[in-house]
DOLO-882067 format. One record per atom (N, C-alpha, C, O): x, y, z. Coordinates in steps of 0.2 Angstrom, whole numbers, padded with zeros to 4 digits, always signed. Example, Ala and Ser with C-alpha at 12.3 -4.5 7.8 and 13.67 -1.06 7.14 Angstrom:
// DOLO-882067
+0066-0028+0039
+0062-0022+0039
+0066-0016+0039
+0071-0017+0042
+0064-0011+0035
+0068-0005+0036
+0064+0000+0039
+0067+0006+0040
END
This chain:
// DOLO-882067
-0321-0163+0598
-0325-0163+0591
-0332-0162+0592
-0335-0165+0596
-0335-0157+0589
-0342-0155+0590
-0346-0160+0586
-0344-0164+0582
-0353-0159+0587
-0357-0164+0584
-0358-0163+0576
-0358-0167+0572
-0357-0156+0574
-0357-0154+0567
-0351-0157+0564
-0351-0160+0558
-0345-0157+0567
-0339-0160+0564
-0339-0167+0563
-0337-0170+0558
-0342-0171+0569
-0343-0178+0568
-0348-0180+0562
-0346-0185+0559
-0353-0176+0561
-0358-0177+0556
-0354-0176+0549
-0355-0180+0545
-0350-0171+0549
-0346-0170+0542
-0341-0176+0541
-0341-0178+0535
-0338-0178+0546
-0333-0183+0546
-0337-0190+0544
-0334-0194+0540
-0343-0191+0546
-0346-0197+0545
-0348-0197+0537
-0349-0203+0535
-0349-0191+0534
-0351-0191+0527
-0345-0191+0522
-0346-0191+0516
-0339-0191+0525
-0333-0191+0520
-0333-0198+0518
-0332-0203+0521
-0332-0198+0511
-0332-0205+0508
-0325-0205+0504
-0324-0201+0500
-0321-0210+0506
-0315-0211+0502
-0316-0214+0495
-0319-0219+0495
-0313-0211+0490
-0314-0213+0483
-0307-0217+0481
-0302-0214+0482
-0308-0223+0479
-0302-0227+0477
-0300-0225+0470
-0304-0224+0466
-0293-0224+0470
-0290-0222+0464
-0286-0227+0461
-0283-0231+0464
-0286-0227+0454
-0282-0232+0450
-0276-0229+0447
-0277-0224+0443
-0270-0232+0447
-0265-0229+0443
-0266-0231+0436
-0267-0236+0434
-0265-0225+0432
-0266-0226+0424
-0260-0225+0420
-0258-0228+0416
-0257-0219+0422
-0251-0217+0419
-0245-0216+0424
-0246-0213+0429
-0239-0219+0423
-0233-0218+0427
-0230-0211+0426
-0232-0208+0421
-0226-0209+0431
-0223-0202+0430
-0219-0201+0424
-0220-0196+0421
-0216-0206+0421
-0212-0205+0415
-0217-0204+0409
-0215-0200+0405
-0222-0208+0409
-0227-0207+0404
-0230-0200+0404
-0231-0197+0398
-0231-0197+0410
-0234-0191+0410
-0229-0185+0408
-0231-0180+0405
-0223-0186+0410
-0218-0182+0407
-0217-0182+0400
-0216-0177+0397
-0217-0188+0397
-0217-0188+0390
-0223-0185+0386
-0222-0181+0381
-0229-0185+0389
-0235-0182+0386
-0234-0174+0387
-0236-0171+0382
-0231-0172+0392
-0230-0165+0393
-0225-0162+0388
-0226-0157+0385
-0220-0166+0387
-0215-0163+0383
-0218-0163+0375
-0216-0159+0372
-0222-0169+0374
-0225-0169+0367
-0229-0163+0366
-0229-0160+0361
-0233-0161+0371
-0238-0156+0370
-0234-0149+0369
-0236-0145+0365
-0229-0148+0373
-0226-0141+0373
-0222-0141+0366
-0222-0136+0363
-0218-0146+0365
-0214-0146+0359
-0218-0145+0352
-0217-0142+0348
-0224-0149+0352
-0228-0149+0346
-0232-0142+0346
-0232-0140+0340
-0234-0139+0351
-0237-0132+0351
-0232-0127+0348
-0234-0123+0344
-0226-0127+0351
-0221-0123+0349
-0219-0124+0341
-0218-0119+0337
-0219-0130+0339
-0218-0131+0332
-0223-0129+0328
-0222-0126+0322
-0229-0129+0330
-0235-0127+0326
-0235-0119+0326
-0236-0117+0320
-0234-0116+0331
-0234-0109+0332
-0228-0106+0328
-0229-0100+0325
-0223-0109+0327
-0217-0106+0323
-0217-0109+0316
-0214-0106+0312
-0221-0114+0315
-0221-0117+0308
-0226-0114+0304
-0225-0113+0298
-0232-0112+0306
-0237-0109+0303
-0236-0102+0299
-0237-0101+0293
-0232-0098+0303
-0230-0092+0299
-0226-0093+0293
-0226-0089+0288
-0221-0098+0294
-0217-0100+0288
-0221-0103+0282
-0219-0102+0276
-0226-0106+0284
-0230-0110+0278
-0234-0104+0275
-0235-0105+0269
-0238-0100+0279
-0242-0095+0276
-0239-0088+0275
-0241-0084+0278
-0234-0088+0271
-0230-0082+0270
-0234-0076+0267
-0233-0070+0268
-0240-0078+0263
-0243-0073+0259
-0248-0069+0264
-0251-0064+0262
-0250-0072+0270
-0254-0068+0274
-0251-0062+0278
-0245-0063+0279
-0255-0057+0279
-0252-0051+0282
-0249-0052+0289
-0244-0050+0291
-0252-0057+0293
-0250-0058+0300
-0243-0061+0300
-0239-0060+0304
-0242-0066+0295
-0236-0069+0294
-0230-0064+0292
-0225-0064+0294
-0232-0060+0287
-0227-0055+0285
-0225-0050+0290
-0219-0048+0290
-0230-0048+0294
-0228-0044+0300
-0224-0047+0305
-0219-0044+0308
-0225-0054+0306
-0221-0058+0311
-0214-0059+0308
-0209-0059+0312
-0213-0060+0301
-0207-0062+0298
-0205-0056+0294
-0202-0057+0289
-0205-0050+0297
-0204-0044+0293
-0197-0042+0292
-0195-0039+0287
-0192-0045+0296
-0185-0044+0295
-0181-0051+0295
-0184-0056+0298
-0175-0051+0292
-0172-0057+0292
-0170-0060+0299
-0170-0066+0300
-0169-0055+0304
-0168-0057+0311
-0174-0061+0314
-0173-0066+0317
-0180-0058+0313
-0186-0062+0315
-0187-0068+0312
-0188-0073+0316
-0185-0069+0306
-0186-0075+0302
-0181-0080+0305
-0183-0086+0306
-0175-0078+0306
-0170-0082+0309
-0171-0085+0316
-0170-0090+0318
-0174-0080+0320
-0176-0082+0327
-0182-0087+0327
-0181-0092+0331
-0187-0086+0323
-0192-0091+0322
-0190-0098+0320
-0192-0103+0323
-0185-0098+0315
-0183-0104+0313
-0178-0108+0318
-0178-0114+0319
-0175-0104+0322
-0170-0106+0327
-0175-0110+0333
-0173-0115+0335
-0180-0106+0335
-0185-0109+0340
-0188-0115+0337
-0189-0120+0341
-0190-0115+0331
-0193-0121+0328
-0188-0127+0328
-0190-0133+0329
-0182-0126+0326
-0177-0131+0326
-0176-0134+0333
-0175-0140+0334
-0175-0130+0338
-0174-0132+0345
-0180-0136+0347
-0179-0142+0350
-0186-0134+0346
-0192-0138+0348
-0192-0145+0344
-0194-0150+0346
-0190-0145+0337
-0189-0151+0334
-0184-0156+0337
-0186-0162+0337
-0179-0153+0339
-0174-0158+0342
-0176-0161+0349
-0175-0166+0350
-0180-0157+0352
-0183-0159+0359
-0188-0165+0357
-0188-0170+0360
-0192-0164+0352
-0197-0169+0350
-0194-0175+0348
-0196-0180+0349
-0188-0174+0344
-0185-0180+0341
-0182-0184+0347
-0182-0190+0346
-0179-0180+0351
-0176-0184+0357
-0181-0188+0361
-0180-0193+0363
-0187-0185+0362
-0192-0188+0365
-0195-0194+0362
-0196-0199+0365
-0195-0194+0355
-0197-0199+0351
-0192-0205+0351
-0194-0211+0352
-0185-0203+0351
-0180-0208+0352
-0180-0212+0359
-0180-0218+0359
-0182-0208+0364
-0182-0211+0371
-0188-0215+0371
-0188-0221+0374
-0194-0213+0368
-0200-0217+0368
-0199-0224+0365
-0201-0229+0367
-0196-0224+0359
-0195-0230+0355
-0189-0234+0358
-0190-0240+0359
-0184-0231+0361
-0179-0235+0364
-0181-0238+0370
-0180-0244+0372
-0186-0235+0374
-0188-0238+0380
-0193-0244+0378
-0193-0249+0382
-0197-0243+0373
-0201-0249+0371
-0197-0255+0369
-0198-0260+0370
-0191-0253+0365
-0187-0259+0363
-0183-0262+0369
-0183-0269+0369
-0182-0259+0374
-0179-0262+0380
-0184-0266+0384
-0182-0272+0386
-0190-0263+0384
-0195-0267+0388
-0197-0274+0383
-0198-0279+0386
-0196-0273+0377
-0198-0279+0372
-0192-0284+0373
-0194-0290+0373
-0186-0282+0374
-0181-0286+0375
-0181-0290+0381
-0179-0296+0382
-0184-0287+0386
-0185-0290+0393
-0191-0293+0393
-0193-0296+0399
-0195-0294+0388
-0202-0297+0388
-0206-0294+0393
-0210-0297+0396
-0206-0287+0394
-0210-0283+0399
-0214-0278+0395
-0218-0274+0399
-0214-0278+0389
-0218-0273+0385
-0225-0275+0385
-0227-0280+0382
-0230-0271+0388
-0237-0273+0387
-0240-0271+0380
-0238-0267+0377
-0244-0276+0378
-0247-0275+0371
-0253-0272+0371
-0257-0272+0366
-0255-0268+0376
-0262-0266+0376
-0263-0259+0372
-0269-0257+0371
-0258-0257+0369
-0258-0251+0365
-0258-0253+0357
-0260-0249+0353
-0257-0260+0356
-0257-0262+0349
-0264-0263+0347
-0268-0266+0350
-0265-0262+0340
-0272-0263+0338
-0273-0270+0337
-0269-0274+0334
-0279-0272+0338
-0281-0279+0338
-0288-0279+0334
-0291-0274+0334
-0290-0285+0332
-0297-0286+0329
-0302-0284+0333
-0308-0281+0331
-0302-0284+0340
-0307-0282+0345
-0308-0275+0344
-0314-0273+0345
-0303-0271+0342
-0304-0264+0341
-0309-0262+0336
-0313-0258+0336
-0309-0266+0330
-0313-0266+0325
-0320-0267+0327
-0325-0264+0325
-0321-0273+0331
-0327-0275+0333
-0330-0269+0338
-0336-0268+0338
-0326-0267+0342
-0328-0261+0347
-0330-0255+0343
-0335-0252+0345
-0327-0253+0338
-0329-0248+0334
-0336-0249+0331
-0340-0244+0331
-0337-0255+0328
-0343-0256+0325
-0349-0256+0331
-0354-0254+0330
-0347-0259+0337
-0352-0259+0342
-0354-0252+0344
-0359-0250+0345
-0349-0247+0344
-0350-0240+0346
-0354-0237+0341
-0359-0233+0343
-0353-0238+0335
-0357-0235+0329
-0364-0237+0330
-0369-0233+0330
-0366-0244+0332
-0372-0246+0333
-0375-0243+0339
-0381-0241+0339
-0371-0241+0344
-0374-0238+0350
-0376-0231+0348
-0381-0228+0350
-0372-0227+0344
-0373-0220+0342
-0379-0219+0338
-0382-0214+0338
-0380-0225+0334
-0386-0225+0330
-0392-0228+0333
-0397-0230+0329
-0392-0229+0339
-0398-0232+0343
-0400-0239+0341
-0405-0241+0342
-0395-0242+0339
-0396-0249+0337
-0394-0254+0342
-0396-0260+0342
-0391-0252+0347
-0389-0255+0353
-0390-0251+0359
-0389-0245+0359
-0391-0254+0365
-0392-0250+0371
-0386-0249+0375
-0386-0245+0380
-0381-0254+0374
-0375-0254+0378
-0369-0252+0374
-0368-0253+0368
-0364-0249+0378
-0358-0247+0375
-0353-0253+0375
-0354-0257+0380
-0348-0253+0371
-0343-0259+0372
-0339-0258+0378
-0338-0252+0380
-0336-0263+0381
-0332-0263+0386
-0325-0263+0384
-0323-0267+0380
-0321-0258+0387
-0314-0257+0385
-0309-0259+0390
-0311-0260+0396
-0303-0261+0388
-0297-0262+0392
-0294-0256+0394
-0297-0250+0395
-0287-0256+0395
-0284-0250+0397
-0284-0244+0391
-0285-0238+0393
-0284-0246+0385
-0285-0241+0380
-0290-0243+0375
-0291-0249+0373
-0295-0239+0373
-0300-0240+0369
-0298-0239+0362
-0292-0236+0361
-0302-0240+0357
-0300-0240+0350
-0299-0232+0348
-0294-0231+0344
-0302-0228+0351
-0301-0221+0349
-0294-0218+0352
-0291-0215+0348
-0292-0221+0358
-0286-0219+0360
-0280-0222+0356
-0275-0219+0355
-0281-0228+0354
-0276-0231+0350
-0276-0228+0343
-0270-0227+0340
-0281-0226+0340
-0281-0222+0334
-0277-0215+0335
-0273-0214+0331
-0278-0212+0340
-0274-0206+0342
-0267-0207+0343
-0263-0204+0340
-0265-0213+0346
-0258-0214+0347
-0254-0216+0341
-0249-0213+0339
-0257-0220+0337
-0254-0222+0331
-0254-0217+0325
-0249-0217+0321
-0259-0213+0325
-0259-0208+0320
-0253-0203+0322
-0250-0201+0317
-0253-0201+0328
-0248-0196+0330
-0241-0200+0329
-0236-0196+0328
-0240-0206+0331
-0234-0210+0330
-0231-0209+0323
-0225-0207+0322
-0235-0211+0318
-0233-0211+0311
-0232-0204+0309
-0228-0202+0305
-0237-0199+0311
-0237-0192+0309
-0230-0189+0311
-0227-0185+0308
-0228-0190+0318
-0222-0187+0320
-0216-0190+0317
-0211-0186+0315
-0216-0196+0315
-0211-0199+0311
-0210-0196+0304
-0205-0194+0302
-0216-0195+0301
-0216-0192+0294
-0213-0185+0295
-0209-0182+0291
-0216-0181+0300
-0214-0174+0300
-0206-0173+0302
-0203-0169+0300
-0204-0178+0306
-0197-0178+0308
-0192-0179+0303
-0187-0176+0302
-0194-0184+0299
-0189-0186+0293
-0189-0181+0288
-0184-0178+0286
-0195-0178+0286
-0196-0173+0281
-0193-0166+0284
-0190-0162+0280
-0194-0165+0290
-0191-0159+0293
-0183-0159+0293
-0180-0154+0291
-0180-0164+0294
-0173-0165+0294
-0170-0164+0287
-0165-0161+0285
-0174-0167+0282
-0172-0166+0275
-0172-0158+0273
-0168-0156+0269
-0178-0155+0275
-0178-0148+0274
-0173-0144+0277
-0170-0139+0275
-0171-0146+0283
-0166-0142+0287
-0159-0143+0284
-0155-0139+0285
-0157-0149+0282
-0151-0151+0279
-0151-0153+0272
-0150-0159+0270
-0154-0149+0267
-0155-0151+0260
-0149-0154+0257
-0149-0158+0253
-0143-0150+0258
-0137-0152+0254
-0134-0159+0256
-0132-0163+0252
-0135-0160+0262
-0132-0167+0265
-0137-0173+0262
-0134-0178+0260
-0143-0172+0262
-0148-0177+0260
-0148-0178+0252
-0148-0183+0249
-0147-0172+0248
-0147-0173+0241
-0140-0176+0238
-0139-0176+0232
-0135-0177+0243
-0129-0180+0241
-0131-0188+0239
-0127-0191+0235
-0136-0191+0242
-0137-0198+0240
-0145-0198+0238
-0147-0204+0237
-0149-0193+0238
-0156-0193+0236
-0157-0188+0231
-0153-0183+0230
-0162-0189+0226
-0163-0185+0221
-0165-0178+0223
-0168-0177+0229
-0164-0172+0220
-0166-0166+0222
-0173-0165+0223
-0175-0160+0227
-0177-0168+0220
-0184-0168+0221
-0187-0169+0228
-0192-0168+0229
-0182-0173+0232
-0184-0175+0238
-0186-0169+0243
-0189-0169+0248
-0182-0163+0241
-0183-0157+0246
-0190-0154+0245
-0193-0153+0250
-0192-0152+0239
-0199-0149+0238
-0204-0154+0240
-0209-0152+0243
-0203-0160+0239
-0208-0166+0241
-0208-0166+0249
-0214-0166+0252
-0203-0165+0252
-0202-0165+0259
-0206-0159+0262
-0209-0159+0267
-0205-0153+0259
-0208-0147+0261
-0216-0148+0261
-0219-0146+0266
-0218-0151+0256
-0225-0152+0255
-0228-0157+0260
-0233-0155+0263
-0225-0162+0261
-0227-0167+0265
-0226-0165+0273
-0231-0166+0277
-0221-0161+0274
-0220-0159+0281
-0226-0154+0283
-0229-0155+0288
-0227-0149+0279
-0232-0144+0281
-0239-0147+0281
-0243-0145+0285
-0240-0151+0276
-0247-0154+0275
-0248-0159+0281
-0254-0158+0284
-0244-0163+0283
-0245-0167+0289
-0245-0163+0295
-0249-0165+0300
-0242-0158+0296
-0242-0154+0302
-0249-0151+0303
-0252-0151+0308
-0252-0149+0297
-0259-0146+0297
-0264-0151+0299
-0269-0150+0303
-0263-0157+0296
-0268-0163+0297
-0267-0165+0305
-0272-0166+0308
-0261-0165+0307
-0260-0167+0314
-0263-0162+0319
-0266-0164+0324
-0262-0156+0317
-0265-0150+0322
-0273-0151+0322
-0276-0151+0327
-0276-0152+0316
-0283-0153+0315
-0286-0159+0319
-0291-0159+0323
-0282-0164+0318
-0284-0170+0322
-0284-0170+0329
-0288-0172+0333
-0278-0166+0332
-0278-0166+0339
-0283-0161+0342
-0286-0162+0347
-0284-0155+0338
-0289-0150+0340
-0296-0153+0340
-0300-0151+0345
-0298-0157+0335
-0305-0159+0334
-0306-0166+0338
-0310-0167+0342
-0302-0171+0336
-0303-0178+0338
-0301-0179+0345
-0305-0181+0350
-0294-0177+0347
-0292-0178+0353
-0295-0174+0359
-0297-0176+0364
-0295-0167+0357
-0298-0163+0362
-0305-0164+0364
-0307-0164+0370
-0309-0166+0359
-0316-0168+0360
-0316-0174+0365
-0320-0174+0370
-0313-0180+0363
-0313-0186+0367
-0311-0185+0374
-0313-0189+0379
-0306-0181+0375
-0302-0180+0381
-0305-0175+0386
-0306-0175+0392
-0307-0169+0383
-0309-0163+0387
-0316-0161+0386
-0319-0158+0390
-0319-0163+0380
-0326-0160+0379
-0331-0166+0381
-0336-0165+0385
-0330-0172+0378
-0335-0177+0379
-0335-0179+0387
-0340-0180+0390
-0329-0179+0390
-0328-0179+0397
-0321-0177+0399
-0317-0177+0395
-0321-0173+0405
-0315-0171+0407
-0310-0176+0410
-0311-0178+0416
-0305-0178+0406
-0301-0184+0408
-0294-0181+0409
-0290-0179+0404
-0292-0180+0415
-0285-0177+0417
-0280-0182+0419
-0275-0181+0423
-0282-0189+0418
-0277-0194+0421
-0270-0194+0418
-0266-0196+0421
-0269-0191+0412
-0263-0191+0409
-0258-0185+0413
-0252-0186+0412
-0262-0181+0417
-0258-0176+0421
-0258-0178+0428
-0252-0178+0431
-0263-0181+0431
-0263-0184+0438
-0260-0191+0438
-0257-0192+0443
-0261-0195+0433
-0259-0201+0433
-0264-0206+0436
-0263-0212+0435
-0269-0204+0438
-0274-0208+0441
-0281-0207+0439
-0283-0202+0436
-0285-0212+0440
-0292-0212+0438
-0297-0215+0443
-0295-0220+0446
-0302-0212+0444
-0307-0214+0450
-0310-0221+0448
-0310-0223+0442
-0312-0224+0453
-0315-0231+0452
-0322-0230+0448
-0322-0235+0444
-0326-0225+0449
-0332-0225+0444
-0330-0224+0437
-0333-0227+0433
-0325-0220+0436
-0323-0219+0429
-0319-0225+0426
-0320-0227+0420
-0316-0229+0430
-0313-0235+0428
-0318-0240+0426
-0318-0244+0421
-0323-0241+0430
-0329-0245+0429
-0332-0244+0423
-0334-0248+0419
-0333-0237+0421
-0337-0235+0416
-0333-0235+0409
-0336-0237+0404
-0327-0232+0409
-0324-0231+0403
-0318-0237+0402
-0316-0237+0396
-0316-0240+0407
-0311-0245+0406
-0313-0252+0410
-0309-0254+0414
-0319-0254+0408
-0322-0260+0412
-0317-0266+0412
-0316-0268+0418
-0314-0268+0407
-0310-0274+0407
-0304-0273+0411
-0302-0278+0414
-0301-0267+0410
-0295-0266+0414
-0297-0266+0422
-0293-0268+0426
-0302-0263+0423
-0304-0262+0430
-0306-0269+0433
-0303-0271+0438
-0309-0273+0429
-0311-0280+0432
-0304-0284+0432
-0303-0288+0437
-0299-0283+0428
-0293-0287+0428
-0289-0285+0434
-0286-0289+0438
-0289-0278+0436
-0285-0276+0442
-0288-0278+0448
-0285-0280+0453
-0295-0278+0448
-0299-0280+0454
-0297-0288+0455
-0296-0290+0461
-0297-0291+0450
-0296-0299+0450
-0289-0300+0453
-0288-0305+0457
-0284-0296+0450
-0277-0297+0453
-0276-0296+0460
-0273-0299+0464
-0280-0290+0463
-0280-0289+0470
-0283-0294+0474
-0280-0296+0479
-0289-0297+0471
-0292-0302+0475
-0288-0309+0475
-0287-0312+0480
-0284-0310+0470
-0280-0316+0470
-0274-0315+0474
-0272-0320+0478
-0271-0309+0475
-0266-0308+0479
-0268-0309+0487
-0264-0311+0491
-0274-0306+0488
-0277-0307+0495
-0278-0314+0497
-0277-0316+0502
-0281-0318+0492
-0282-0325+0493
-0275-0329+0495
-0275-0333+0499
-0270-0327+0491
-0264-0330+0491
-0261-0328+0498
-0258-0333+0501
-0262-0322+0500
-0259-0320+0507
-0262-0323+0512
-0259-0325+0518
-0269-0324+0512
-0273-0328+0517
-0271-0335+0518
-0271-0338+0523
-0269-0338+0512
-0267-0345+0512
-0260-0346+0516
-0259-0351+0519
-0256-0341+0515
-0250-0342+0518
-0250-0341+0526
-0245-0341+0529
END
């Protein structure tokens, strides 16, 4: 090894990484992104029929049928993903292994107030967050209930005859309005709120890689970082005692 190589090796610094998302969670997120994008791209032309670009795309019955078929396939994939997500949560809950860190608590309200004070220069420090901050919880629960609404109304639109056998006929146009409106709101929310906080404010790829560096953990998830470091220290002490 040359002197230059030794010098380069001496300056290599190993960066500690923390597990943030498991493989299953990353796959769920990927399926959610892909299915939601396909639903949006195939749903918008059907909603805005009066626009020229929509009329060109849906110029024949065959094209309209194909767009609807792709939309329905993506809807089924998203529905299966939602069923899996809820089913897994129920299984973990039954085993008393469901972590409660995604649930909203009063501390989130306090953290939001703290952050507002920081943004308006009334405080010099940012709030310390656990595994999920209040912004991430807002994103999760908004999409959770939004997808539930779009799913229910979407199936009513897809099978109107079956649903109107036990529901009033007005449920179909109401579902169309709720379905299309919620899809637009969800798209705007993701593009503005979620994309800003994840990719513009700082580039956070942990949902794809599954890991977060130690400096990022200390800065953005201080409480979770301190908890994990404490658990490692306790295990080390317990091992030394043995």
